[in-house]
C-alpha positions as a printed NumPy array, in Angstrom:
array([[  0.214,  -0.006,  -0.081],
       [  1.287,   3.92 ,  -0.539],
       [  2.646,   5.182,   2.44 ],
       [ -0.197,   7.228,   3.503],
       [ -2.585,   6.081,   1.704],
       [ -5.093,   4.915,   4.804],
       [ -5.041,   8.542,   5.539],
       [ -7.25 ,  11.348,   5.193],
       [ -6.417,  14.397,   2.62 ],
       [ -7.28 ,  17.102,   5.63 ],
       [ -4.567,  15.461,   8.216],
       [ -2.016,  14.912,   5.449],
       [ -2.573,  18.226,   3.993],
       [ -2.384,  19.868,   7.464],
       [  0.894,  18.441,   7.823],
       [  2.98 ,  19.581,   4.182],
       [  1.451,  22.896,   4.879],
       [  3.038,  22.855,   8.462],
       [  6.387,  21.787,   7.051],
       [  6.136,  23.19 ,   3.783],
       [  7.983,  26.464,   4.993],
       [ 10.383,  24.984,   6.243],
       [ 11.124,  22.991,   2.815],
       [ 10.556,  25.662,   0.593],
       [ 13.047,  27.011,   2.713],
       [ 16.467,  25.218,   2.97 ],
       [ 18.982,  27.558,   4.252],
       [ 16.667,  29.606,   6.365],
       [ 15.911,  25.63 ,   7.844],
       [ 20.017,  25.149,   7.432],
       [ 20.485,  27.763,   9.818],
       [ 18.37 ,  26.491,  12.591],
       [ 19.932,  23.313,  12.327],
       [ 23.364,  24.836,  12.645],
       [ 22.038,  26.779,  15.718],
       [ 21.098,  23.71 ,  17.511],
       [ 23.956,  21.883,  16.622],
       [ 25.634,  24.59 ,  18.565],
       [ 23.159,  25.598,  21.634],
       [ 23.662,  21.563,  21.681],
       [ 27.788,  21.525,  22.106],
       [ 27.564,  24.729,  24.507],
       [ 25.247,  22.589,  26.878],
       [ 27.78 ,  19.32 ,  26.425],
       [ 30.033,  21.371,  27.862],
       [ 27.805,  22.801,  30.659],
       [ 26.512,  19.194,  31.704],
       [ 27.926,  17.863,  34.609],
       [ 29.418,  14.39 ,  34.948],
       [ 28.462,  11.84 ,  37.813],
       [ 28.139,   8.068,  37.959],
       [ 24.585,   8.08 ,  38.176],
       [ 21.332,  10.302,  37.98 ],
       [ 20.905,  12.184,  40.869],
       [ 17.636,  10.757,  42.661],
       [ 15.894,  12.538,  45.125],
       [ 15.028,   9.686,  47.749],
       [ 13.158,  10.864,  50.69 ],
       [ 15.195,   9.145,  53.183],
       [ 16.717,  11.066,  56.265],
       [ 19.981,   9.631,  58.435],
       [ 19.726,  10.646,  61.239],
       [ 22.976,  10.223,  64.234],
       [ 23.91 ,  10.943,  67.525],
       [ 26.424,  10.008,  70.233],
       [ 26.972,   9.8  ,  73.736],
       [ 30.864,   8.892,  74.755],
       [ 31.219,   6.529,  77.237],
       [ 27.167,   4.543,  77.026],
       [ 27.013,   1.283,  75.817],
       [ 24.643,  -0.123,  73.047],
       [ 21.957,  -0.72 ,  75.743],
       [ 22.028,   2.701,  77.48 ],
       [ 22.302,   4.327,  73.535],
       [ 19.644,   2.152,  72.793],
       [ 16.871,   3.164,  75.774],
       [ 18.001,   6.651,  76.757],
       [ 18.927,   8.249,  73.386],
       [ 17.556,   6.502,  70.063],
       [ 14.178,   5.247,  71.52 ],
       [ 13.105,   9.044,  72.734],
       [ 13.918,   9.749,  68.946],
       [ 12.095,   7.094,  67.597],
       [  8.973,   7.925,  69.236],
       [  9.15 ,  11.521,  67.763],
       [ 10.371,  10.363,  64.704],
       [  7.411,   8.392,  64.525],
       [  4.548,  11.017,  64.55 ],
       [  5.898,  12.499,  61.367],
       [  3.193,  12.172,  58.455],
       [  4.455,  10.027,  55.59 ],
       [  6.762,   7.861,  57.76 ],
       [  7.185,   4.765,  55.428],
       [ 10.318,   2.532,  56.53 ],
       [ 12.173,   3.557,  60.216],
       [ 15.445,   1.517,  61.138],
       [ 18.151,   2.114,  63.78 ],
       [ 21.125,   0.726,  65.483],
       [ 23.356,   1.235,  68.437],
       [ 26.345,   0.62 ,  69.502],
       [ 29.089,   2.01 ,  72.304],
       [ 28.854,   6.174,  72.447],
       [ 26.936,   6.101,  69.185],
       [ 23.594,   5.556,  67.245],
       [ 22.101,   6.267,  63.979],
       [ 18.34 ,   6.189,  62.77 ],
       [ 17.347,   5.729,  59.31 ],
       [ 14.176,   7.03 ,  58.386],
       [ 12.234,   6.49 ,  54.727],
       [  8.945,   8.382,  53.561],
       [  6.707,   7.993,  51.066],
       [  8.004,   8.971,  47.266],
       [  5.24 ,  11.411,  47.682],
       [  6.967,  13.535,  49.94 ],
       [ 10.12 ,  16.176,  49.72 ],
       [ 13.344,  15.58 ,  50.587],
       [ 13.794,  18.601,  52.269],
       [ 10.242,  18.545,  53.441],
       [ 11.028,  15.713,  55.461],
       [ 14.252,  17.048,  56.487],
       [ 12.406,  20.066,  57.536],
       [ 10.33 ,  17.621,  59.767],
       [ 12.814,  15.349,  61.62 ],
       [ 14.579,  18.53 ,  62.538],
       [ 11.389,  20.008,  64.392],
       [ 10.921,  16.182,  65.851],
       [ 14.578,  16.101,  66.953],
       [ 13.514,  19.887,  68.617],
       [ 10.647,  18.378,  70.24 ],
       [ 12.56 ,  15.47 ,  71.977],
       [ 15.341,  17.492,  73.586],
       [ 13.628,  17.183,  76.915],
       [ 13.697,  13.624,  76.683],
       [ 17.445,  13.304,  75.843],
       [ 20.122,  12.78 ,  78.095],
       [ 21.774,  16.25 ,  79.43 ],
       [ 25.275,  14.542,  78.982],
       [ 25.099,  14.895,  74.713],
       [ 28.138,  16.306,  73.737],
       [ 25.985,  17.697,  70.794],
       [ 22.476,  17.316,  69.253],
       [ 21.59 ,  14.745,  66.819],
       [ 22.62 ,  15.651,  63.205],
       [ 20.512,  14.707,  60.105],
       [ 21.38 ,  14.03 ,  56.632],
       [ 19.607,  14.092,  53.561],
       [ 20.287,  11.049,  51.493],
       [ 21.22 ,  11.621,  47.853],
       [ 22.716,   9.989,  45.07 ],
       [ 23.893,  12.608,  43.74 ],
       [ 25.988,  13.204,  47.132],
       [ 27.794,   9.773,  46.595],
       [ 31.458,  10.357,  48.019],
       [ 34.09 ,  11.418,  45.298],
       [ 37.421,  11.585,  47.079],
       [ 38.601,   9.995,  50.339],
       [ 42.036,  11.408,  51.352],
       [ 44.626,   9.999,  54.422],
       [ 46.661,  12.15 ,  56.602],
       [ 49.76 ,  10.578,  58.071],
       [ 52.283,  12.024,  60.435],
       [ 55.099,  10.472,  62.361],
       [ 56.199,  13.446,  64.539],
       [ 52.263,  14.342,  65.181],
       [ 50.034,  12.864,  67.461],
       [ 47.024,  11.313,  66.446],
       [ 44.909,  13.72 ,  68.577],
       [ 46.723,  16.771,  67.783],
       [ 46.785,  15.775,  63.441],
       [ 42.782,  15.084,  63.888],
       [ 42.354,  18.641,  65.435],
       [ 44.667,  20.367,  63.253],
       [ 42.773,  18.378,  60.418],
       [ 39.01 ,  19.067,  61.99 ],
       [ 40.294,  22.652,  62.458],
       [ 42.034,  24.369,  59.35 ],
       [ 42.5  ,  21.816,  56.211],
       [ 38.4  ,  20.798,  56.227],
       [ 37.144,  24.49 ,  56.724],
       [ 39.84 ,  25.158,  53.352],
       [ 38.358,  21.932,  51.373],
       [ 34.882,  22.889,  51.538],
       [ 34.963,  25.964,  49.975],
       [ 36.339,  24.342,  46.852],
       [ 33.746,  24.628,  44.054],
       [ 31.636,  21.723,  43.788],
       [ 32.078,  20.444,  47.373],
       [ 28.897,  20.119,  49.171],
       [ 30.201,  18.004,  53.023],
       [ 33.804,  16.943,  54.653],
       [ 34.108,  14.615,  56.784],
       [ 36.862,  14.258,  59.192],
       [ 36.912,  10.46 ,  61.02 ],
       [ 40.063,   8.212,  62.116],
       [ 40.144,  10.183,  65.557],
       [ 38.086,  12.341,  67.383],
       [ 39.46 ,  16.274,  69.135],
       [ 42.346,  16.176,  71.646],
       [ 41.122,  16.074,  75.534],
       [ 42.416,  15.335,  78.513],
       [ 41.759,  11.33 ,  79.849],
       [ 40.925,  10.119,  83.331],
       [ 41.34 ,   7.075,  84.457],
       [ 39.951,   6.231,  88.182],
       [ 41.129,   4.056,  90.59 ],
       [ 38.82 ,   1.975,  92.076],
       [ 40.789,   1.367,  94.41 ],
       [ 42.17 ,   4.609,  96.123],
       [ 38.421,   5.967,  95.769],
       [ 37.181,   3.039,  98.155],
       [ 40.134,   4.139, 100.449],
       [ 39.17 ,   7.766, 100.475],
       [ 35.028,   7.521, 100.715],
       [ 34.958,   8.469,  97.274],
       [ 32.772,   7.923,  94.049],
       [ 32.991,   9.197,  90.705],
       [ 30.392,  11.872,  90.901],
       [ 32.156,  13.467,  93.796],
       [ 34.948,  13.477,  90.673],
       [ 32.824,  14.737,  88.317],
       [ 30.521,  17.612,  90.422],
       [ 34.399,  18.875,  91.187],
       [ 35.43 ,  18.656,  87.86 ],
       [ 32.743,  20.527,  86.99 ],
       [ 33.321,  22.854,  89.594],
       [ 37.217,  23.853,  89.069],
       [ 36.164,  24.088,  85.13 ],
       [ 33.938,  26.574,  84.729],
       [ 34.608,  29.722,  82.424],
       [ 31.523,  32.055,  83.522],
       [ 31.534,  36.448,  84.296],
       [ 34.249,  37.171,  86.944],
       [ 31.961,  40.45 ,  87.823],
       [ 32.867,  44.752,  86.848],
       [ 35.061,  46.896,  89.453],
       [ 33.875,  50.59 ,  90.203],
       [ 35.2  ,  53.386,  91.653],
       [ 32.283,  55.148,  91.031],
       [ 33.628,  56.653,  87.928],
       [ 34.838,  54.217,  85.893],
       [ 34.053,  50.388,  85.651],
       [ 36.741,  47.65 ,  84.849],
       [ 35.293,  44.426,  83.836],
       [ 37.204,  41.456,  85.127],
       [ 38.783,  38.881,  83.466],
       [ 40.062,  35.296,  84.818],
       [ 41.649,  32.798,  82.49 ],
       [ 40.245,  29.742,  84.795],
       [ 39.814,  27.129,  82.484],
       [ 42.239,  24.357,  82.468],
       [ 43.979,  22.937,  79.491],
       [ 47.209,  20.845,  80.367],
       [ 47.093,  17.262,  82.538],
       [ 48.931,  18.9  ,  85.096],
       [ 46.653,  21.599,  85.9  ],
       [ 43.731,  18.777,  86.133],
       [ 45.788,  16.776,  88.388],
       [ 46.237,  19.457,  90.953],
       [ 42.332,  19.689,  91.495],
       [ 40.933,  19.317,  95.061],
       [ 38.65 ,  16.831,  95.539],
       [ 37.478,  16.443,  98.503],
       [ 39.626,  17.042, 102.022],
       [ 39.691,  13.778, 104.759],
       [ 41.024,  14.304, 108.08 ],
       [ 42.334,  17.524, 107.305],
       [ 44.633,  16.062, 104.404],
       [ 43.66 ,  17.234, 100.781],
       [ 42.532,  14.926,  98.198],
       [ 43.59 ,  16.059,  94.546],
       [ 42.831,  13.989,  91.349],
       [ 46.317,  13.116,  91.29 ],
       [ 46.105,  10.706,  94.565],
       [ 42.681,   8.947,  93.226],
       [ 43.04 ,   9.058,  89.397],
       [ 45.637,   8.883,  86.395],
       [ 45.636,  11.965,  84.356],
       [ 46.725,  12.624,  80.626],
       [ 46.288,  13.084,  77.174],
       [ 44.912,  11.916,  74.59 ],
       [ 41.779,  11.901,  72.484],
       [ 37.768,  11.964,  73.968],
       [ 37.404,   8.76 ,  72.173],
       [ 40.844,   6.506,  71.821],
       [ 38.918,   3.704,  70.172],
       [ 37.79 ,   5.5  ,  66.994],
       [ 41.171,   5.184,  64.987],
       [ 42.376,   4.432,  61.286],
       [ 45.492,   3.395,  59.425],
       [ 47.154,   3.902,  56.207],
       [ 49.938,   1.526,  55.367],
       [ 50.747,   0.157,  59.029],
       [ 50.78 ,   3.976,  59.989],
       [ 48.185,   5.471,  62.284],
       [ 46.598,   8.309,  59.589],
       [ 43.424,  10.346,  59.734],
       [ 40.909,  10.779,  56.889],
       [ 38.769,  13.391,  55.218],
       [ 35.836,  12.004,  52.866],
       [ 34.895,  14.909,  50.912],
       [ 31.023,  15.011,  49.146],
       [ 29.973,  16.792,  46.015],
       [ 27.174,  18.91 ,  45.675],
       [ 24.016,  16.925,  43.394],
       [ 24.651,  19.3  ,  40.163],
       [ 28.675,  19.722,  40.488],
       [ 30.234,  17.685,  38.158],
       [ 32.717,  14.868,  39.893],
       [ 35.247,  14.97 ,  37.805],
       [ 35.845,  18.535,  38.134],
       [ 35.615,  18.056,  41.678],
       [ 37.927,  15.423,  42.464],
       [ 39.966,  17.983,  40.324],
       [ 39.542,  20.589,  42.062],
       [ 40.315,  18.975,  45.4  ],
       [ 43.578,  17.511,  44.033],
       [ 45.363,  20.429,  42.514],
       [ 44.72 ,  21.961,  46.449],
       [ 46.498,  19.091,  48.031],
       [ 50.123,  20.976,  47.609],
       [ 48.446,  24.154,  50.049],
       [ 47.281,  21.251,  52.858],
       [ 50.751,  19.868,  52.848],
       [ 51.846,  23.586,  53.833],
       [ 49.56 ,  23.278,  56.509],
       [ 50.876,  20.071,  58.23 ],
       [ 54.599,  19.238,  59.47 ],
       [ 57.525,  18.369,  56.858],
       [ 57.29 ,  14.443,  57.293],
       [ 53.772,  14.634,  56.731],
       [ 52.142,  12.892,  53.653],
       [ 48.406,  13.341,  52.023],
       [ 47.349,  10.479,  49.582],
       [ 44.28 ,   9.955,  47.806],
       [ 43.258,   6.449,  48.447],
       [ 39.988,   6.263,  46.658],
       [ 38.915,   7.992,  43.978],
       [ 35.393,   6.941,  42.796],
       [ 35.328,   9.417,  39.386],
       [ 38.087,   6.801,  37.685],
       [ 35.517,   4.877,  37.801],
       [ 33.407,   7.472,  36.966],
       [ 35.59 ,   8.118,  33.98 ],
       [ 36.337,   4.936,  33.158],
       [ 32.251,   3.435,  32.752],
       [ 31.84 ,   7.522,  30.596],
       [ 34.587,   6.377,  28.303],
       [ 33.275,   3.133,  27.986],
       [ 29.81 ,   4.163,  26.681],
       [ 30.742,   7.026,  24.162],
       [ 32.919,   4.448,  22.632],
       [ 29.798,   2.311,  21.93 ],
       [ 27.955,   5.709,  20.946],
       [ 30.625,   6.493,  18.347],
       [ 30.719,   2.458,  17.06 ],
       [ 26.913,   2.44 ,  17.264],
       [ 27.039,   6.121,  14.819],
       [ 29.455,   4.332,  13.019],
       [ 28.085,   1.044,  12.061],
       [ 24.643,   2.908,  11.535],
       [ 25.871,   5.217,   8.838],
       [ 27.295,   1.917,   7.221],
       [ 24.246,   0.169,   7.456],
       [ 22.25 ,   3.096,   5.644],
       [ 25.254,   3.824,   2.862],
       [ 24.691,  -0.496,   2.103],
       [ 21.262,   0.004,   1.541],
       [ 20.288,   3.246,   0.396],
       [ 23.594,   2.708,  -2.113],
       [ 24.194,   6.321,  -2.804],
       [ 26.201,   9.016,  -0.612],
       [ 23.742,  12.006,  -1.053],
       [ 20.884,  10.278,   0.603],
       [ 23.005,   8.526,   3.439],
       [ 24.759,  11.902,   4.351],
       [ 21.361,  13.661,   4.184],
       [ 19.735,  10.532,   6.878],
       [ 23.276,  10.937,   8.649],
       [ 22.864,  14.444,   9.755],
       [ 19.432,  13.955,  11.8  ],
       [ 22.441,  11.891,  14.26 ],
       [ 24.081,  14.716,  15.519],
       [ 21.128,  17.069,  15.708],
       [ 19.012,  14.509,  17.688],
       [ 21.97 ,  14.449,  20.304],
       [ 22.571,  18.458,  20.536],
       [ 18.875,  18.717,  21.168],
       [ 18.904,  16.058,  23.748],
       [ 21.722,  17.378,  25.674],
       [ 20.192,  20.953,  25.495],
       [ 17.134,  19.319,  26.958],
       [ 19.683,  18.01 ,  29.171],
       [ 21.068,  20.827,  30.531],
       [ 17.93 ,  22.72 ,  30.302],
       [ 16.186,  19.903,  33.124],
       [ 19.353,  19.702,  34.733],
       [ 20.632,  16.322,  34.313],
       [ 24.063,  15.342,  34.511],
       [ 26.157,  13.356,  32.053],
       [ 26.008,   9.748,  33.373],
       [ 25.641,   5.84 ,  32.691],
       [ 21.416,   6.287,  32.045],
       [ 21.58 ,   8.803,  30.056],
       [ 24.289,   8.343,  27.843],
       [ 22.962,   4.532,  27.892],
       [ 20.121,   6.701,  25.851],
       [ 21.992,   8.134,  23.349],
       [ 23.829,   4.636,  22.586],
       [ 19.527,   3.25 ,  22.284],
       [ 18.48 ,   6.136,  20.545],
       [ 20.305,   6.197,  17.29 ],
       [ 18.987,   3.388,  15.963],
       [ 15.39 ,   4.871,  15.889],
       [ 16.567,   8.663,  14.966],
       [ 17.655,   8.106,  11.531],
       [ 14.893,   5.567,  10.999],
       [ 11.526,   8.145,  10.163],
       [ 15.052,   9.987,   7.675],
       [ 15.296,   7.239,   6.213],
       [ 11.335,   6.633,   5.328],
       [ 11.19 ,  10.643,   4.607],
       [ 14.429,   9.885,   1.862],
       [ 12.772,   6.652,   0.05 ],
       [  9.778,   7.836,  -0.81 ],
       [ 11.288,  11.301,  -1.48 ],
       [ 13.324,   9.183,  -4.155],
       [ 10.428,   7.191,  -5.036],
       [  8.391,  10.001,  -6.386],
       [ 11.735,  11.651,  -8.346],
       [ 12.109,   8.139,  -9.654],
       [  8.821,   8.26 , -10.936],
       [  9.691,  11.554, -12.65 ],
       [  9.192,  14.321, -10.281],
       [ 11.471,  17.701,  -9.813],
       [ 12.753,  17.393,  -6.347],
       [ 10.812,  20.277,  -4.56 ],
       [  8.012,  18.623,  -5.504],
       [  8.67 ,  15.314,  -4.479],
       [  9.894,  16.47 ,  -1.13 ],
       [  6.739,  18.198,  -0.463],
       [  4.911,  15.128,  -2.102],
       [  6.968,  12.343,   0.082],
       [  6.346,  14.469,   3.44 ],
       [  2.558,  15.198,   2.61 ],
       [  2.511,  11.136,   2.195],
       [  4.99 ,  10.087,   5.037],
       [  4.414,  12.767,   7.533],
       [  1.505,  11.898,   9.417],
       [  2.846,   8.376,  10.085],
       [  6.138,   9.285,  10.82 ],
       [  4.404,  11.896,  13.642],
       [  2.144,   8.79 ,  14.918],
       [  5.299,   6.28 ,  14.999],
       [  7.429,   8.794,  16.953],
       [  4.239,   9.358,  19.391],
       [  3.524,   5.687,  19.575],
       [  7.822,   5.542,  20.974],
       [  7.346,   8.452,  23.112],
       [  4.178,   6.9  ,  25.159],
       [  6.125,   3.755,  25.421],
       [  8.27 ,   5.518,  28.262],
       [  5.623,   7.893,  29.892],
       [  5.667,   5.461,  32.607],
       [  9.356,   6.515,  33.33 ],
       [  7.939,  10.046,  33.063],
       [  4.994,   9.881,  35.706],
       [  5.972,   6.781,  38.291],
       [  6.745,   7.733,  41.401],
       [  9.022,   4.69 ,  43.407],
       [ 12.447,   4.497,  43.224],
       [ 13.039,   2.29 ,  40.474],
       [ 11.157,   5.194,  37.895],
       [ 12.583,   8.014,  39.032],
       [ 16.359,   6.124,  38.597],
       [ 15.194,   5.469,  34.926],
       [ 13.597,   8.99 ,  34.384],
       [ 16.9  ,  11.007,  32.656],
       [ 16.703,   7.301,  30.699],
       [ 13.33 ,   8.325,  29.633],
       [ 13.581,  11.722,  28.854],
       [ 16.993,  12.07 ,  27.046],
       [ 15.551,   8.988,  24.407],
       [ 12.296,  10.265,  24.553],
       [ 13.881,  14.187,  23.672],
       [ 16.481,  12.428,  20.792],
       [ 13.4  ,  10.652,  19.309],
       [ 10.701,  14.032,  19.172],
       [ 14.107,  16.252,  17.494],
       [ 14.726,  13.729,  14.892],
       [ 11.154,  13.449,  13.93 ],
       [ 11.232,  17.466,  13.499],
       [ 14.343,  16.887,  11.749],
       [ 13.049,  14.154,   9.102],
       [ 10.051,  16.135,   8.338],
       [ 11.957,  19.909,   8.052],
       [ 15.562,  19.509,   6.871],
       [ 15.866,  16.271,   5.957],
       [ 13.395,  17.487,   2.783],
       [ 14.398,  20.55 ,   2.234],
       [ 18.239,  19.039,   2.117],
       [ 17.15 ,  16.425,  -0.802],
       [ 15.171,  19.028,  -2.857],
       [ 17.784,  21.025,  -2.559],
       [ 20.691,  18.334,  -3.305],
       [ 19.17 ,  15.521,  -4.677],
       [ 18.973,  15.27 ,  -8.591],
       [ 17.938,  13.004, -11.07 ],
       [ 20.219,  10.637, -12.287],
       [ 21.624,  10.854, -15.653],
       [ 20.137,   8.72 , -18.001],
       [ 23.983,   7.266, -19.193],
       [ 25.279,   6.915, -15.441],
       [ 26.571,   3.602, -15.147],
       [ 26.555,   2.287, -11.831],
       [ 30.253,   1.528,  -9.931],
       [ 31.086,  -2.314,  -9.098],
       [ 30.597,  -1.307,  -5.308],
       [ 27.133,   0.083,  -5.937],
       [ 26.438,  -3.251,  -8.162],
       [ 27.463,  -5.726,  -5.889],
       [ 25.722,  -3.679,  -3.153],
       [ 22.668,  -3.859,  -5.096],
       [ 22.849,  -7.814,  -5.658],
       [ 23.046,  -8.225,  -1.821],
       [ 20.075,  -6.025,  -1.364],
       [ 17.982,  -8.702,  -4.192],
       [ 19.176, -11.469,  -2.678],
       [ 18.061, -10.141,   1.04 ],
       [ 14.937,  -9.452,  -1.274],
       [ 14.736, -12.713,  -2.189],
       [ 15.066, -14.986,   0.565],
       [ 12.093, -12.396,   2.817],
       [  9.39 , -12.801,  -0.504],
       [ 10.67 , -16.661,   0.105],
       [  9.939, -16.901,   3.615],
       [  6.488, -13.998,   2.854],
       [  5.469, -16.859,   0.481],
       [  5.64 , -20.167,   2.495],
       [  4.621, -18.03 ,   5.538],
       [  0.993, -16.967,   3.189],
       [  0.926, -20.775,   1.794],
       [  1.034, -22.054,   6.04 ],
       [ -1.289, -19.297,   7.208],
       [ -2.781, -22.502,   9.809],
       [  0.796, -22.958,  11.266],
       [  1.516, -19.181,  11.311],
       [ -1.322, -18.41 ,  13.194],
       [  0.291, -19.991,  16.223],
       [  3.296, -17.895,  15.979],
       [  2.364, -15.217,  18.773],
       [  1.545, -17.405,  20.947],
       [  4.262, -19.727,  20.611],
       [  6.463, -16.746,  21.265],
       [  4.798, -15.63 ,  24.214],
       [  5.139, -18.663,  25.994],
       [  9.288, -19.291,  24.689],
       [  9.48 , -15.633,  26.278],
       [  7.698, -16.719,  29.759],
       [  9.672, -19.886,  30.233],
       [ 13.029, -18.378,  29.251],
       [ 12.228, -15.483,  32.063],
       [ 11.307, -18.086,  34.358],
       [ 14.511, -19.728,  33.697],
       [ 16.242, -17.097,  33.864],
       [ 15.549, -16.294,  37.304]])
């Protein structure tokens, strides 16, 4: 049946009337294509690079620390009150907690109709409301972190020094280097671990306490009373006022050792009599090692919209500045770089993209057998990719495994429409029509078919565009990228492709003889056509058998699916 024969003349007429101005003005249409190419190239340069799409999952992590508390105490006095308040937040789908010695965390996952920012505000409000139910000895209020796939750590750096104690090194990294790293463009959060801040540690001697008739609470009260920073008051002579400043804060172990705890039979009992006082870390059980040496590590996360590769390179470029803040024997070593894996994966996908483009062009050249139509059809590939890059940049997407895979898959789709349009135009020219009328008639006949096929392809990805679960959110960039490339390819096929055909395709001279390669390709094409004709003839003569083909394929598909699972 002739292409477009089943479509009403009103619809086909409206199609040709809409696209006719573009077909009749090939120069203007070509300039629009050049503008789209430039915009796509600029958008490609501005796109961020990431391993996976940035998926907003409504989940929040809450961390809390209580040094000295065992796991049971953490669960009953800290985690349980937090869970009671978190459970009152609307939209909580799942809550999981874990308690360990001195710390604990709560993971809260909300329903997909909640946004992460709104959930985080509710969690912060619940933390504030739970303050009255938490122990008074918490060193800091519970902290929450929003879950985001775009904030996956991009770099892990280890810092070591043979001359500086671990607690001093931790203080230096936490107070000087961490703020410097956080100021680098693209960095969202810097976590320091492998130690705790410097502290004066006091180990009580229980036998000495019992001999003096003292308890741990007596020691604690004496420490609080001796180490208080409070206003000292004013001195006034009626004419002037002077503020009294006294540095009564204790910092060194020797100063703590002299604290008077009590008096027994007129004999003062000092802290050094009942305890061992020395310098150390707040938590001596938190430590990290790198190549057999104590180290302090920094875990660096990027912002969701930032380019992970550019962020990691900026951090690496700043490493020499960090070494200047450390002792001469200190070493700063990147021990994990996620961007290397990301670069390798993206490189493989880009190579697959180039290979697919070359293969598509070669297949078109084999079957079209003419260089001009092949080049015109090939133009739909870069233009579709350029349009997809513009859409990705507009929506804030990144170049990741999903979006690049969509571009690889769309290569075969974007040339289909152009091939169909070119074949129909060439058919009219072989029947004697001039290039311009042939282009107008070809679009009029095939335009509605191209539009309907494009809409059907886009409709396949509609569930991924409007779904509201984890899988659909992860595949949303894939579906939007693929759908945008297909839509743009349809527009190119109905505007630029016929315009170039009308301008550059010519009738073959009557005495033109095909070359040897063209003759071989034509023989190959005819051979495939004969095989298809024989297969079609056999199918038409065995219709009773062929009617069972769909059911047979369906059953085979289910059997293969169960076999794989």
